[in-house]
C-alpha positions as CSV (number, residue, x, y, z in Angstrom):
1,X,146.0,34.6,64.2
2,X,142.4,34.4,65.3
3,X,140.1,37.1,64.0
4,X,137.1,38.3,65.8
5,X,134.2,36.7,64.0
6,X,131.8,39.4,64.9
7,X,133.7,42.8,65.3
8,X,130.6,44.7,64.0
9,X,128.4,43.1,66.6
10,X,130.9,43.7,69.3
11,X,131.2,47.3,68.2
12,X,127.5,47.6,68.0
13,X,127.2,46.2,71.5
14,X,129.8,48.7,72.8
15,X,128.0,51.5,71.0
16,X,124.6,50.3,72.2
17,X,125.9,50.2,75.8
18,X,127.4,53.7,75.4
19,X,124.1,54.9,73.9
20,X,122.1,53.4,76.8
21,X,124.4,55.2,79.2
22,X,124.1,58.5,77.3
23,X,120.3,58.3,77.1
24,X,120.1,57.4,80.8
25,X,122.3,60.3,81.8
26,X,120.7,62.6,79.3
27,X,117.2,61.7,80.5
28,X,118.2,62.7,84.1
29,X,119.7,65.9,82.8
30,X,116.6,66.7,80.7
31,X,114.3,65.9,83.6
32,X,116.3,68.1,85.9
33,X,116.2,70.9,83.3
34,X,112.5,70.4,82.8
35,X,111.7,70.5,86.5
36,X,113.9,73.6,86.8
37,X,112.1,75.3,84.0
38,X,108.8,74.5,85.6
39,X,110.1,75.8,88.9
40,X,111.1,79.0,87.2
41,X,107.6,79.4,85.8
42,X,106.0,78.7,89.2
43,X,108.4,81.0,91.1
44,X,107.8,83.8,88.5
45,X,104.1,83.4,88.9
46,X,104.3,83.5,92.7
47,X,106.6,86.5,92.6
48,X,104.3,88.4,90.3
49,X,101.4,87.5,92.5
50,X,103.1,88.7,95.7
51,X,104.2,91.9,94.0
52,X,100.6,92.6,93.0
53,X,99.5,91.8,96.6
54,X,102.2,94.2,97.9
55,X,100.8,96.9,95.6
56,X,97.2,96.3,96.7
57,X,98.3,96.2,100.4
58,X,100.1,99.6,99.9
59,X,97.0,101.0,98.1
60,X,94.7,99.9,100.9
61,X,97.0,101.1,103.6
62,X,97.2,104.5,102.0
63,X,93.4,104.7,102.0
64,X,93.3,103.8,105.7
65,X,95.9,106.5,106.4
66,X,93.9,109.0,104.5
67,X,90.8,108.2,106.5
68,X,92.8,108.3,109.8
69,X,94.1,111.8,108.9
70,X,90.6,112.9,108.0
71,X,89.2,111.5,111.2
72,X,91.6,113.8,113.1
73,X,89.9,116.9,111.6
74,X,88.5,119.2,114.4
75,X,85.0,119.2,112.8
76,X,84.8,115.5,113.1
77,X,86.2,115.5,116.6
78,X,83.5,117.9,117.7
79,X,80.7,115.8,116.1
80,X,79.3,118.9,114.3
81,X,77.1,117.1,111.8
82,X,76.6,120.0,109.3
83,X,80.3,120.8,109.4
84,X,81.2,117.1,109.0
85,X,78.9,116.8,106.0
86,X,80.4,119.9,104.4
87,X,84.0,118.6,105.1
88,X,83.3,115.2,103.6
89,X,81.7,116.7,100.5
90,X,84.7,119.0,100.1
91,X,87.1,116.1,100.2
92,X,85.3,114.2,97.5
93,X,87.1,110.9,97.3
94,X,86.6,109.8,93.7
95,X,90.3,110.3,92.9
96,X,91.1,107.7,95.6
97,X,88.4,105.2,94.4
98,X,85.8,106.2,97.1
99,X,83.1,106.4,94.5
100,X,80.6,105.1,97.0
101,X,81.0,108.2,99.0
102,X,81.8,109.0,102.7
103,X,79.6,108.5,105.8
104,X,79.9,109.4,109.4
105,X,78.0,107.2,111.9
106,X,77.7,108.4,115.5
107,X,78.5,106.3,118.6
108,X,74.8,105.2,118.8
109,X,75.0,103.6,115.3
110,X,73.0,106.2,113.4
111,X,74.2,107.4,110.0
112,X,74.3,111.2,110.6
113,X,76.2,112.4,107.5
114,X,76.6,110.8,104.1
115,X,77.8,112.3,100.9
116,X,76.0,110.0,98.5
117,X,73.9,107.6,100.6
118,X,70.9,107.6,103.0
119,X,71.1,109.4,106.3
120,X,69.2,108.9,109.6
121,X,69.0,105.1,109.6
122,X,70.7,102.7,112.1
123,X,73.9,101.3,110.7
124,X,73.6,97.8,112.2
125,X,76.5,96.3,110.3
126,X,79.4,94.2,111.3
127,X,82.0,96.7,110.2
128,X,80.5,99.5,112.3
129,X,80.3,97.3,115.4
130,X,83.8,96.0,115.0
131,X,85.2,99.5,114.6
132,X,83.5,100.8,117.7
133,X,84.3,97.8,119.8
134,X,88.0,97.4,118.9
135,X,88.7,101.1,118.3
136,X,90.7,100.0,115.3
137,X,90.2,100.4,111.5
138,X,88.1,97.8,109.8
139,X,87.3,96.8,106.2
140,X,84.4,94.8,104.8
141,X,83.7,92.4,102.0
142,X,81.9,93.6,98.9
143,X,78.4,94.7,99.9
144,X,75.5,97.1,99.2
145,X,74.8,99.5,102.1
146,X,72.3,102.4,102.1
147,X,75.0,104.7,103.5
148,X,76.9,104.4,100.1
149,X,76.1,104.3,96.4
150,X,76.6,101.0,94.6
151,X,78.5,97.9,95.6
152,X,81.5,98.9,97.7
153,X,84.3,97.7,100.0
154,X,83.8,99.7,103.2
155,X,86.9,101.2,104.9
156,X,86.1,102.4,108.4
157,X,88.1,104.1,111.2
158,X,87.0,105.3,114.7
159,X,86.6,109.0,115.4
160,X,87.3,110.3,118.8
161,X,86.7,113.6,120.7
162,X,89.6,115.7,122.0
163,X,89.2,113.8,125.3
164,X,89.8,110.5,123.5
165,X,86.3,109.2,123.7
166,X,84.9,107.4,120.6
167,X,82.2,109.6,119.1
168,X,81.6,107.7,115.9
169,X,82.9,105.9,112.9
170,X,84.2,107.6,109.6
171,X,83.7,105.2,106.7
172,X,84.2,105.4,102.9
173,X,83.0,103.1,100.1
174,X,85.7,101.9,97.7
175,X,83.7,101.3,94.6
176,X,83.8,97.7,93.2
177,X,83.0,99.0,89.7
178,X,85.9,101.5,90.0
179,X,88.2,98.6,90.9
180,X,87.0,96.7,87.8
181,X,87.5,99.8,85.6
182,X,91.1,100.1,86.9
183,X,91.9,96.5,86.2
184,X,90.4,96.8,82.7
185,X,92.4,99.9,82.0
186,X,95.6,98.2,83.1
187,X,94.7,95.2,80.8
188,X,94.2,97.7,78.0
189,X,97.5,99.4,78.6
190,X,99.7,96.4,79.2
191,X,97.9,93.7,77.3
192,X,96.4,90.4,78.4
193,X,99.9,88.8,78.8
194,X,101.1,91.1,81.6
195,X,101.3,88.3,84.1
196,X,102.1,85.5,81.6
197,X,100.6,83.9,78.5
198,X,96.8,83.6,79.0
199,X,97.0,84.5,82.7
200,X,94.0,86.2,84.3
201,X,94.0,88.5,87.3
202,X,91.4,88.0,90.0
203,X,90.7,89.8,93.2
204,X,88.8,87.9,95.9
205,X,87.4,89.7,99.0
206,X,87.5,88.5,102.6
207,X,84.1,86.8,102.1
208,X,85.3,84.6,99.3
209,X,83.7,86.6,96.5
210,X,85.4,87.4,93.2
211,X,85.0,91.2,92.8
212,X,87.5,91.8,89.9
213,X,88.2,89.3,87.1
214,X,88.2,89.0,83.3
215,X,84.8,89.9,81.8
216,X,83.3,90.0,85.3
217,X,80.2,92.2,85.5
218,X,79.0,91.2,89.0
219,X,80.3,89.7,92.2
220,X,80.7,85.9,92.1
221,X,80.6,83.7,95.2
222,X,83.3,81.0,95.4
223,X,81.9,79.0,98.2
224,X,81.1,76.2,95.8
225,X,84.6,76.1,94.3
226,X,86.7,73.2,95.6
227,X,89.8,75.0,94.3
228,X,89.1,78.1,96.3
229,X,88.4,76.1,99.4
230,X,91.9,74.5,98.9
231,X,93.4,78.0,98.6
232,X,91.6,79.2,101.7
233,X,92.8,76.2,103.6
234,X,96.4,76.6,102.4
235,X,96.4,80.3,103.3
236,X,96.0,79.4,107.0
237,X,99.5,77.9,106.7
238,X,101.2,80.3,104.3
239,X,100.3,83.7,102.9
240,X,101.2,82.7,99.3
241,X,101.5,79.6,97.1
242,X,100.7,77.9,93.8
243,X,98.4,75.1,92.7
244,X,99.6,73.3,89.6
245,X,97.2,71.5,87.2
246,X,94.1,72.2,89.3
247,X,90.6,73.1,88.0
248,X,90.2,76.9,87.7
249,X,87.9,79.0,89.9
250,X,85.4,78.7,87.0
251,X,86.1,74.9,86.7
252,X,88.2,75.1,83.6
253,X,90.7,72.1,83.8
254,X,94.5,72.0,83.9
255,X,95.2,75.5,85.4
256,X,98.2,76.9,87.2
257,X,96.9,79.2,90.1
258,X,99.1,81.4,92.2
259,X,97.7,83.2,95.2
260,X,98.9,85.8,97.8
261,X,97.1,87.5,100.7
262,X,97.0,91.2,101.6
263,X,97.5,90.8,105.3
264,X,94.8,92.4,107.6
265,X,92.8,93.6,104.6
266,X,91.7,90.0,104.0
267,X,91.7,90.2,100.2
268,X,93.4,87.5,98.0
269,X,95.2,88.1,94.8
270,X,94.9,85.2,92.3
271,X,96.8,84.8,89.0
272,X,95.3,82.0,87.0
273,X,96.3,80.6,83.6
274,X,96.4,77.5,81.5
275,X,99.2,75.1,82.6
276,X,99.7,74.0,78.9
277,X,100.7,77.6,77.9
278,X,102.7,78.2,81.1
279,X,104.9,75.1,80.6
280,X,104.9,75.2,76.8
281,X,108.5,76.4,76.6
282,X,109.6,73.8,79.1
283,X,107.9,71.0,77.2
284,X,109.4,72.2,73.9
285,X,112.8,72.3,75.5
286,X,112.4,68.8,76.9
287,X,111.4,67.5,73.4
288,X,114.4,69.2,71.8
289,X,116.7,67.7,74.4
290,X,115.5,64.1,73.7
291,X,115.9,64.6,69.9
292,X,119.4,65.9,70.5
293,X,120.3,62.9,72.7
294,X,119.1,60.5,69.9
295,X,121.2,62.3,67.3
296,X,124.3,62.3,69.6
297,X,124.0,58.7,70.7
298,X,126.6,57.5,68.2
299,X,129.3,59.4,70.1
300,X,128.2,58.3,73.6
301,X,131.7,57.3,74.7
302,X,133.1,60.8,74.0
303,X,130.0,62.5,75.4
304,X,129.7,60.7,78.8
305,X,132.2,62.9,80.6
306,X,130.7,66.1,79.1
307,X,127.3,65.0,80.3
308,X,128.6,64.6,83.8
309,X,130.1,68.1,83.7
310,X,126.9,69.4,82.3
311,X,124.9,67.8,85.1
312,X,127.2,69.4,87.7
313,X,126.8,72.8,86.1
314,X,123.1,72.5,85.9
315,X,122.9,71.5,89.6
316,X,125.0,74.5,90.6
317,X,122.9,76.8,88.5
318,X,119.8,75.3,90.0
319,X,121.0,75.8,93.5
320,X,122.1,79.4,92.9
321,X,118.8,80.2,91.2
322,X,116.9,78.5,94.1
323,X,118.8,80.5,96.7
324,X,118.3,83.8,94.8
325,X,114.6,83.1,94.2
326,X,114.1,81.9,97.8
327,X,115.6,85.2,99.1
328,X,113.3,87.3,96.9
329,X,110.2,85.4,98.1
330,X,111.2,85.6,101.8
331,X,111.9,89.4,101.4
332,X,108.5,89.9,99.7
333,X,106.7,87.9,102.4
334,X,108.3,89.8,105.3
335,X,107.5,93.1,103.6
336,X,103.8,92.3,104.1
337,X,104.1,91.6,107.8
338,X,104.3,94.1,110.7
339,X,107.1,92.9,113.0
340,X,107.2,93.6,116.7
341,X,109.9,95.9,118.0
342,X,112.8,94.4,119.9
343,X,113.0,94.9,123.7
344,X,114.2,98.3,124.6
345,X,112.7,100.0,121.5
346,X,109.6,102.2,121.4
347,X,108.1,104.1,118.5
348,X,105.3,106.4,117.6
349,X,103.9,107.5,114.2
350,X,101.6,110.5,114.1
351,X,99.9,111.5,110.8
352,X,99.7,115.1,109.7
353,X,96.5,116.9,110.7
354,X,95.7,117.8,107.1
355,X,94.6,115.1,104.5
356,X,96.8,116.7,101.9
357,X,99.9,116.5,104.1
358,X,99.8,112.7,104.6
359,X,103.4,111.9,103.8
360,X,106.1,109.3,103.6
361,X,107.6,109.1,107.1
362,X,108.6,105.6,108.2
363,X,110.7,103.7,110.7
364,X,112.0,100.2,111.4
365,X,114.0,98.3,114.0
366,X,115.7,95.2,112.6
367,X,117.6,92.7,114.6
368,X,120.5,91.7,112.3
369,X,121.8,88.9,114.6
370,X,122.0,88.2,118.3
371,X,124.3,91.1,119.0
372,X,123.4,93.7,116.4
373,X,120.4,95.9,115.9
374,X,119.6,98.3,113.1
375,X,117.5,101.3,113.7
376,X,116.2,103.2,110.6
377,X,114.1,106.3,110.2
378,X,113.3,107.9,106.9
379,X,111.2,110.5,105.1
380,X,110.2,110.3,101.5
381,X,109.8,113.8,100.1
382,X,106.3,114.8,99.2
383,X,102.8,114.5,100.5
384,X,99.7,112.6,99.8
385,X,99.1,109.0,98.6
386,X,102.1,108.8,96.2
387,X,104.5,109.7,99.1
388,X,102.8,107.1,101.3
389,X,103.1,104.4,98.6
390,X,106.7,105.3,97.9
391,X,107.4,105.0,101.6
392,X,106.3,101.4,101.6
393,X,108.6,100.6,98.7
394,X,111.7,102.2,100.3
395,X,110.9,100.5,103.7
396,X,110.5,97.1,102.0
397,X,113.9,97.7,100.2
398,X,115.5,98.5,103.5
399,X,114.3,95.3,105.1
400,X,115.4,93.3,102.1
401,X,119.0,94.8,102.2
402,X,119.5,94.8,106.0
403,X,122.0,92.3,107.3
404,X,123.5,91.6,103.8
405,X,125.7,94.7,103.8
406,X,128.7,95.8,105.9
407,X,127.0,98.6,107.8
408,X,124.8,101.7,107.7
409,X,126.9,103.5,105.1
410,X,126.7,100.6,102.7
411,X,123.0,100.3,103.3
412,X,122.4,104.0,102.5
413,X,124.6,103.6,99.4
414,X,122.4,100.8,98.1
415,X,119.2,102.7,99.0
416,X,120.7,105.7,97.2
417,X,120.7,103.8,93.9
418,X,117.3,102.3,94.6
419,X,115.6,105.7,95.2
420,X,117.3,107.2,92.2
421,X,115.6,104.6,90.1
422,X,112.1,105.3,91.4
423,X,110.1,107.3,88.9
424,X,107.7,109.0,91.4
425,X,110.3,109.9,94.1
426,X,112.5,113.0,93.9
427,X,114.6,112.1,97.0
428,X,114.3,110.6,100.4
429,X,116.1,111.4,103.7
430,X,117.2,108.6,106.1
431,X,119.3,107.9,109.1
432,X,120.7,104.5,110.1
433,X,122.1,103.4,113.4
434,X,123.6,99.9,113.9
435,X,124.1,99.0,117.6
436,X,126.5,96.3,118.7
437,X,125.0,95.3,122.1
438,X,128.0,93.2,123.1
439,X,130.7,95.7,122.2
440,X,128.8,98.7,123.5
441,X,129.4,100.4,120.1
442,X,127.2,102.1,117.5
443,X,127.8,102.9,113.8
444,X,125.9,105.8,112.4
445,X,125.2,107.1,108.8
446,X,122.8,109.7,107.6
447,X,121.4,111.0,104.3
448,X,120.1,114.6,104.7
449,X,118.2,113.6,107.9
450,X,117.9,115.4,111.2
451,X,120.6,114.3,113.7
452,X,120.3,111.5,116.2
453,X,120.0,112.3,119.9
454,X,121.8,110.3,122.6
455,X,120.5,110.7,126.2
456,X,123.1,109.6,128.8
457,X,122.0,108.0,132.1
458,X,122.5,111.4,133.9
459,X,120.1,113.1,131.6
460,X,122.6,114.9,129.4
461,X,121.7,114.8,125.7
462,X,124.2,114.7,122.9
463,X,123.3,115.8,119.4
464,X,125.2,113.6,117.0
465,X,126.7,115.3,114.0
466,X,125.4,113.8,110.8
467,X,127.8,111.4,109.1
468,X,127.3,113.5,106.1
469,X,125.8,113.1,102.6
470,X,123.0,114.4,100.4
471,X,119.5,112.9,100.6
472,X,118.9,109.6,98.9
473,X,118.3,109.8,95.1
474,X,120.1,113.0,94.4
475,X,123.7,112.1,94.1
476,X,124.3,108.3,94.4
477,X,127.7,107.4,95.7
478,X,129.6,106.0,98.8
479,X,128.4,107.3,102.2
480,X,130.4,108.2,105.3
481,X,130.0,106.5,108.6
482,X,130.9,107.3,112.3
483,X,131.7,104.9,115.1
484,X,130.8,105.8,118.7
485,X,130.8,104.1,122.1
486,X,127.6,103.5,124.0
487,X,127.3,103.6,127.8
488,X,124.9,101.7,130.0
489,X,121.6,103.6,130.4
490,X,122.0,105.4,127.1
491,X,118.9,106.1,125.0
492,X,119.1,106.7,121.3
493,X,116.3,108.9,119.7
494,X,115.7,109.0,116.0
495,X,112.9,111.2,114.5
496,X,111.6,113.0,111.4
497,X,111.6,116.7,110.7
498,X,107.9,117.0,111.4
499,X,108.8,117.0,115.1
500,X,111.3,119.9,115.0
501,X,110.4,122.1,112.1
502,X,108.2,125.2,112.5
503,X,107.5,128.1,110.2
504,X,109.7,131.1,110.9
505,X,112.0,129.2,113.3
506,X,115.5,127.9,113.0
507,X,115.7,124.1,112.9
508,X,118.3,124.2,115.6
509,X,115.7,125.6,118.0
510,X,113.4,122.7,117.3
511,X,116.3,120.2,117.9
512,X,117.1,122.0,121.2
513,X,113.4,121.8,122.3
514,X,113.3,118.1,121.5
515,X,116.6,117.5,123.3
516,X,115.1,119.1,126.4
517,X,112.1,116.9,126.2
518,X,114.3,113.8,125.8
519,X,116.4,114.9,128.8
520,X,113.3,115.3,131.0
521,X,111.7,111.9,130.2
522,X,113.2,108.6,131.3
523,X,112.6,106.0,130.3
524,X,111.4,106.9,126.8
525,X,108.9,104.2,126.2
526,X,105.1,103.7,126.1
527,X,103.4,106.9,127.2
528,X,106.7,108.6,127.7
529,X,107.0,108.7,123.9
530,X,103.8,110.7,123.8
531,X,105.1,113.0,126.5
532,X,108.3,113.7,124.5
533,X,106.3,114.5,121.4
534,X,103.9,116.7,123.3
535,X,106.8,118.7,124.9
536,X,108.6,119.0,121.7
537,X,105.5,120.3,119.9
538,X,104.8,122.7,122.8
539,X,101.2,123.1,122.0
540,X,101.5,123.5,118.3
541,X,99.7,121.4,115.7
542,X,102.2,119.7,113.4
543,X,101.8,120.3,109.7
544,X,103.8,117.2,108.7
545,X,104.0,113.5,109.7
546,X,105.9,112.7,112.9
547,X,108.0,109.6,113.6
548,X,109.8,109.0,117.0
549,X,111.9,105.9,117.5
550,X,113.9,105.3,120.7
551,X,116.1,102.5,121.9
552,X,117.3,102.0,125.5
553,X,120.7,100.3,125.6
554,X,120.3,99.1,129.2
555,X,116.9,97.6,128.6
556,X,118.1,95.6,125.6
557,X,121.0,94.1,127.5
558,X,118.8,92.8,130.3
559,X,116.6,91.0,127.8
560,X,118.2,90.5,124.4
561,X,115.3,88.5,123.0
562,X,112.6,90.0,121.0
563,X,109.8,91.7,123.0
564,X,106.1,91.8,122.8
565,X,104.3,93.7,120.0
566,X,104.6,97.5,120.4
567,X,101.9,100.0,121.2
568,X,99.3,100.0,118.5
569,X,100.1,103.5,117.4
570,X,103.6,102.5,116.4
571,X,102.5,99.6,114.1
572,X,101.4,100.0,110.5
573,X,97.7,99.2,110.3
């Protein structure tokens, strides 16, 4: 019998080969896990940055809404300078951050009224000229202007006479020092690690100036920063992103920098921190995995199959996490954009005449697929800036959930739980209509909202009975849903209670008045929406916000593609 002269060597060779296979497979696994951990850090940073950008966008939008409501004041429409000055002084503005004060500039460009600044001088500034020329709201970079006190971001809206002629510009100065104080207060309340270990929050204005940042006492120009130039270039392609291991905006090396834009307001949110701290946990995990592989190399033959299963499980977890994170990022991105309405749809939003009554009315028209369209109108209870901010959150949640659920009832059920979890919202009413253009059918569900109107081609108007249910946030639970056929030429009309409610009048009377206006106007699009609102109001001044959303079934069938952007009055600024 021949004995193996070197059984130990052969065994060592076998074990060595097994260890090599184990280390090779383990290295792949560790690297995948390491890259996945880094991706989680990057995605978390991007998500935090986009959430902050969404908050800033909502804050800025609420300020524009406030100015637009104030611009509709009769004293400003008349151009009565003394009355305007008194009205602006009465409003104040410090609670909203307008520490620089208010100013009204006439159509000739002269500052006629200012609560804190200088009056009687020509306001030859870009923000004034752009507001007058475009008849749209405008914001500026951080600047010092005699019309205001201190360094401010100017928010400006056009003012018009009762005849619709621009008679000036209403502007307010959002104090840069106030913004810094707010950021410092949040840092004090939540700690320096609110956005991640060692991560700093920076706010950059539309001119590339840092106006809010850690230990920042004055505005700092970033035109000399190569990193900011890279961010500005990348933002032309995407509204958000992350730079890894780049020099910081103050030239500190090896930084992770996430950025997100604020849409038309032109500001950039930046979260910047040391990459070494951000990836410390991932690096530690990688080192531990290599140590574990060395310790387990002696049992490589038994471990090889487990490593394969482990790799498959990690790949599945990675793909699931990627899909979930991708969906969150896409939903956040779309929440910052104002989408055009589909063909056949028209809408109007009218703010309340009083500054204190600016509320939470909103609408949306979402094409779920080629054949289905979702119309939504809602009203967050309350008035003022908190209601307007809460409206943005609910609207964003609606867009994120649309298309993932079985129908309007399921959508309202999910929104019910969402609204119930919002600290600053008591409840919210909403109505959802899903239209199947191919099957000529609609599904309808409501939550304490005024009923939908359906205008037939012969002018007859049907008031749909609500599918039932309490307002959102009061009693979460399953919602009821109704199914109805839709004939060619039908027009659906959704609205908020500001259009039908009057003091000392039954709500049914207001609905009947609106139904008569809908019957008399065909098609309900463009200026016809204004005509319907005017006839429904019947000369009265609304005390609440108004939303009117209509959809013509016949028009949508002729051209199922998405249409051009809607009338400016129906789009969020």
